C-alpha positions as CSV (number, residue, x, y, z in Angstrom):
1,M,60.4,139.1,91.5
2,S,63.3,141.4,91.0
3,P,66.6,139.8,90.0
4,Q,67.9,140.3,93.5
5,K,64.9,138.6,95.1
6,Q,65.3,135.8,92.6
7,G,68.9,135.4,93.6
8,Y,68.0,135.2,97.3
9,F,65.3,132.6,96.4
10,Y,67.8,130.5,94.6
11,V,70.3,130.9,97.5
12,L,67.6,129.6,99.9
13,I,66.9,126.5,97.8
14,T,70.6,125.8,97.6
15,M,71.1,126.3,101.4
16,C,68.3,123.9,102.1
17,I,69.7,121.2,99.9
18,W,73.4,121.6,101.0
19,G,72.3,121.6,104.6
20,G,70.1,118.6,103.9
21,F,73.1,116.8,102.4
22,T,75.0,116.9,105.7
23,L,72.0,115.8,107.7
24,T,70.8,113.0,105.4
25,A,74.3,111.7,104.7
26,R,74.8,111.3,108.5
27,L,71.3,109.8,108.9
28,G,72.0,107.4,106.0
29,A,75.2,106.2,107.8
30,N,73.1,105.7,111.0
31,W,70.6,103.6,108.9
32,G,73.4,101.3,107.6
33,I,73.5,102.7,104.1
34,S,77.1,102.3,102.9
35,A,79.1,104.9,101.0
36,W,79.2,102.8,97.9
37,D,75.5,102.1,98.1
38,I,74.4,105.8,98.1
39,T,77.1,106.7,95.6
40,G,76.1,104.0,93.1
41,L,72.4,104.5,93.4
42,R,72.7,108.3,93.4
43,F,74.5,108.4,90.1
44,A,72.4,105.6,88.6
45,L,69.2,107.7,89.2
46,A,70.8,110.9,87.8
47,F,72.0,109.0,84.7
48,C,68.4,107.7,84.1
49,I,67.1,111.3,84.2
50,L,69.8,113.2,82.4
51,M,70.9,110.8,79.6
52,P,67.4,110.8,77.9
53,I,67.4,114.7,78.1
54,L,70.8,114.9,76.5
55,I,69.8,112.5,73.7
56,Y,66.6,114.4,73.1
57,K,68.5,117.7,72.9
58,K,71.2,116.0,70.8
59,D,73.7,117.4,73.2
60,T,76.1,114.5,73.9
61,A,79.2,115.6,72.0
62,F,80.8,117.2,75.1
63,L,80.8,113.9,76.9
64,W,83.6,112.6,74.7
65,K,86.0,115.3,75.8
66,K,88.5,114.5,78.6
67,E,87.3,117.4,80.9
68,P,83.9,115.9,82.0
69,F,85.6,112.5,82.6
70,I,88.3,114.0,84.8
71,L,85.8,116.1,86.7
72,A,83.6,113.1,87.3
73,M,86.4,111.0,88.7
74,L,87.4,113.9,91.1
75,G,84.1,115.6,92.0
76,G,81.9,112.6,91.4
77,V,83.1,109.2,92.3
78,T,86.2,109.9,94.5
79,Y,84.6,112.8,96.4
80,C,81.4,110.9,97.1
81,L,83.1,107.8,98.3
82,T,85.4,109.6,100.8
83,A,82.7,112.1,102.0
84,Y,80.0,109.5,102.5
85,S,82.5,107.2,104.2
86,A,83.5,109.9,106.6
87,F,79.9,110.2,107.9
88,H,80.2,106.6,109.3
89,Y,83.1,107.8,111.6
90,A,82.3,111.4,112.5
91,P,79.2,113.5,113.3
92,A,77.7,116.2,111.2
93,A,79.5,119.0,113.0
94,H,82.8,117.6,112.0
95,A,81.7,117.6,108.3
96,A,81.0,121.4,108.6
97,I,84.4,121.9,110.1
98,F,86.7,119.7,108.2
99,L,84.8,119.4,104.9
100,N,82.8,122.6,104.2
101,G,85.1,124.8,106.2
102,S,88.2,123.6,104.5
103,I,86.9,123.8,100.9
104,P,87.8,127.5,100.4
105,L,91.3,126.9,101.7
106,C,91.8,123.7,99.6
107,T,90.5,125.5,96.5
108,A,93.0,128.4,97.0
109,I,95.9,126.0,97.5
110,A,94.9,123.9,94.5
111,A,94.7,127.0,92.3
112,F,98.2,127.9,93.4
113,V,99.7,124.5,92.9
114,L,98.0,123.7,89.6
115,F,98.0,127.1,87.9
116,Q,100.3,129.3,90.0
117,Q,97.4,131.6,90.9
118,P,98.6,133.8,93.8
119,I,97.0,133.5,97.3
120,D,95.6,136.8,98.4
121,K,95.8,138.4,101.8
122,H,92.2,137.4,102.6
123,T,93.0,133.8,102.1
124,W,96.1,134.0,104.3
125,I,94.0,135.5,107.1
126,S,91.5,132.7,106.6
127,V,94.4,130.1,106.8
128,A,95.6,131.6,110.1
129,I,92.0,131.6,111.6
130,M,91.3,128.1,110.4
131,V,94.6,126.6,111.6
132,S,94.1,128.2,115.0
133,A,90.5,127.0,115.2
134,I,91.5,123.4,114.3
135,G,94.4,123.5,116.7
136,L,92.3,124.7,119.6
137,M,89.5,122.2,118.7
138,S,92.0,119.3,118.6
139,F,93.6,120.3,121.9
140,L,90.2,120.5,123.6
141,M,89.0,117.2,122.0
142,Y,92.2,115.5,123.3
143,Q,91.5,116.9,126.7
144,E,87.9,115.6,126.6
145,T,88.3,112.2,124.8
146,G,92.0,111.5,124.4
147,V,91.7,111.6,120.6
148,A,92.4,114.9,118.7
149,F,91.9,113.8,115.1
150,G,89.8,110.9,113.9
151,L,89.5,108.8,110.7
152,G,86.3,110.6,109.8
153,D,88.0,114.0,110.1
154,G,90.8,112.8,107.8
155,L,88.3,111.6,105.2
156,F,86.4,114.9,105.4
157,L,89.6,116.8,104.8
158,L,90.5,114.5,101.9
159,S,87.1,115.2,100.4
160,A,87.7,118.9,100.7
161,I,90.9,118.5,98.8
162,W,89.2,116.6,96.0
163,W,86.4,119.3,95.8
164,G,89.0,122.1,95.8
165,I,90.8,120.5,92.8
166,F,87.5,119.9,91.1
167,T,86.4,123.5,91.6
168,V,89.7,124.9,90.2
169,L,89.6,122.7,87.1
170,L,85.9,123.5,86.5
171,K,86.7,127.2,86.6
172,Q,89.8,126.8,84.4
173,W,88.0,124.7,81.8
174,K,85.0,127.0,81.7
175,L,82.3,124.4,81.3
176,S,78.7,125.5,81.6
177,A,76.8,124.5,84.7
178,W,74.6,122.1,82.7
179,H,77.5,120.4,81.0
180,A,79.5,120.1,84.2
181,M,76.7,118.7,86.2
182,A,75.5,116.3,83.4
183,G,79.1,115.2,82.6
184,V,79.9,114.4,86.2
185,A,76.7,112.5,86.8
186,I,76.8,110.5,83.6
187,W,80.5,109.6,83.6
188,S,80.3,108.7,87.3
189,A,77.5,106.3,86.6
190,I,79.2,104.8,83.6
191,I,82.4,104.1,85.5
192,F,81.3,103.4,89.0
193,V,77.8,101.8,88.8
194,P,79.0,98.6,86.9
195,I,81.9,98.2,89.4
196,Y,79.5,98.7,92.3
197,L,77.0,96.1,91.0
198,L,79.6,93.5,90.2
199,F,82.1,93.8,93.1
200,F,80.7,95.8,96.1
201,P,78.5,94.2,98.8
202,K,75.0,95.6,98.8
203,H,73.2,96.7,102.0
204,W,69.8,97.5,100.4
205,S,67.9,95.4,103.0
206,D,69.6,97.0,106.1
207,P,67.5,100.3,106.0
208,E,63.7,100.4,105.6
209,P,62.7,100.6,101.9
210,M,61.4,104.2,102.2
211,Q,64.6,105.2,103.9
212,L,66.7,104.0,101.0
213,I,64.3,105.4,98.4
214,G,64.3,108.8,100.1
215,Q,68.1,108.9,100.3
216,V,68.5,108.0,96.6
217,I,65.9,110.6,95.5
218,F,67.3,113.4,97.6
219,H,71.0,112.8,96.7
220,G,70.3,111.7,93.1
221,I,68.0,114.5,92.1
222,F,68.2,117.4,94.6
223,V,72.0,117.3,95.4
224,V,73.3,116.3,91.9
225,I,70.9,118.2,89.7
226,V,68.8,120.9,91.5
227,A,71.4,122.4,93.8
228,T,74.0,122.8,91.1
229,L,71.6,124.7,88.9
230,T,70.2,126.9,91.6
231,Y,73.6,127.8,92.9
232,V,74.7,128.9,89.4
233,E,71.5,131.0,89.0
234,A,72.1,132.6,92.4
235,I,75.7,133.6,91.4
236,K,74.3,135.2,88.2
237,R,72.0,137.4,90.2
238,L,73.9,138.1,93.4
239,G,77.5,137.6,92.4
240,A,79.9,134.9,93.4
241,F,81.0,136.5,96.7
242,K,77.6,137.2,98.2
243,A,76.0,133.9,97.0
244,G,79.0,131.9,98.0
245,S,79.2,133.5,101.5
246,I,75.6,132.9,102.3
247,V,75.4,129.4,101.0
248,T,78.5,128.4,103.0
249,L,76.5,128.9,106.2
250,A,74.2,126.0,105.3
251,P,76.4,123.1,106.6
252,F,77.1,125.0,109.8
253,I,73.4,125.5,110.4
254,A,72.9,121.8,109.7
255,A,75.6,120.9,112.3
256,I,73.6,122.9,114.9
257,L,70.3,121.2,113.8
258,A,72.0,117.8,114.1
259,V,72.1,118.2,117.9
260,P,68.3,118.0,118.5
261,L,67.5,116.0,115.3
262,L,70.1,113.3,115.4
263,N,71.0,113.5,119.1
264,E,74.6,114.4,118.3
265,P,76.8,116.1,121.0
266,L,77.9,119.7,120.8
267,S,80.9,120.2,123.0
268,V,83.0,123.3,123.6
269,A,85.7,121.9,121.2
270,I,83.2,121.5,118.4
271,V,81.7,125.0,119.0
272,C,85.2,126.5,118.7
273,G,85.8,124.6,115.5
274,L,82.5,125.7,114.0
275,V,83.0,129.3,114.9
276,G,86.6,129.5,113.7
277,M,86.1,127.6,110.4
278,G,82.9,129.5,109.7
279,I,84.6,132.9,110.1
280,G,87.6,131.7,108.0
281,A,85.3,130.4,105.2
282,I,82.9,133.3,105.1
283,Q,85.6,136.0,105.5
284,P,83.2,138.6,107.1
285,W,85.9,141.4,107.0
286,K,85.3,141.5,103.2
287,W,81.8,142.8,103.8
288,L,83.3,145.6,105.9
289,G,85.8,146.4,103.2
290,R,83.1,146.5,100.6
291,K,81.0,148.9,102.6
292,D,83.9,151.2,103.1
293,S,84.6,151.2,99.4
294,L,81.0,151.9,98.6
295,Q,80.9,154.8,101.0
296,Q,84.1,156.2,99.5
297,R,82.6,156.0,96.0
298,L,79.4,157.7,97.1
299,E,81.3,160.5,98.8
300,Q,83.5,160.9,95.7
301,Q,80.4,161.1,93.5
302,K,78.9,163.8,95.7
303,R,82.1,165.9,95.5
304,Q,82.2,165.5,91.7
305,S,78.5,166.6,91.4
306,K,79.3,169.8,93.4
């Protein structure tokens, strides 16, 4: 395949996994798998796979730097505990709105606060669209249910903040995809798994054995390892804007699929939130701007050739 086709292939894999994360996390909550259960077992499995590889490659020196540890505490343990907990209180559509939809906004704000990186006009437009969408959604939800903003929504938004800070630090520290992924998985396991085994209650018998095993394999291998690597490969071949824009659609598609698959409601309020946050996250007007710029360059080249 050409590099472009390879890029779309990697995007497809990443979309399937990211969309699957939303559906399986909500399904795990319905099965009674707690946030600390899936977090502990997910990183324990990833550790058992990655640590022997690092030892075999003699590539463990990077683990003793502060950067992988900090990233693991933010994008590993803390993010997983808040995100998985949120699925116990809110449906998959709310995850697409308050978690995935808010990540680009939280990333831009984190970059400004931590490293004084300016917020461009596209982000300000996104902020206006997202705030308007959440405001309209909250108003409609209050009219329908009497509750405008729930605990699960707050946890999803908090998770987006953790992931935004994680993304900014990862970009600033310039760790490779392999080192970032391995460092987060291994340090998360080293810190959290012993605490989980010693102090947290276990709910291993609540779901069926195959349900628990399936969740651990999917989240420990596909989400932690495979999706990280395929996303980076897609960016290499398609560029960050195109790859990121397409992949961002995955959780929104998952929210729609959750209606027939998980029997979750899809009200007018949720539709407004999905549409508004989707537009704000994807920023479709950039595509129009890029097409105009490309057309201008082509016309300029024609004039120069004459």
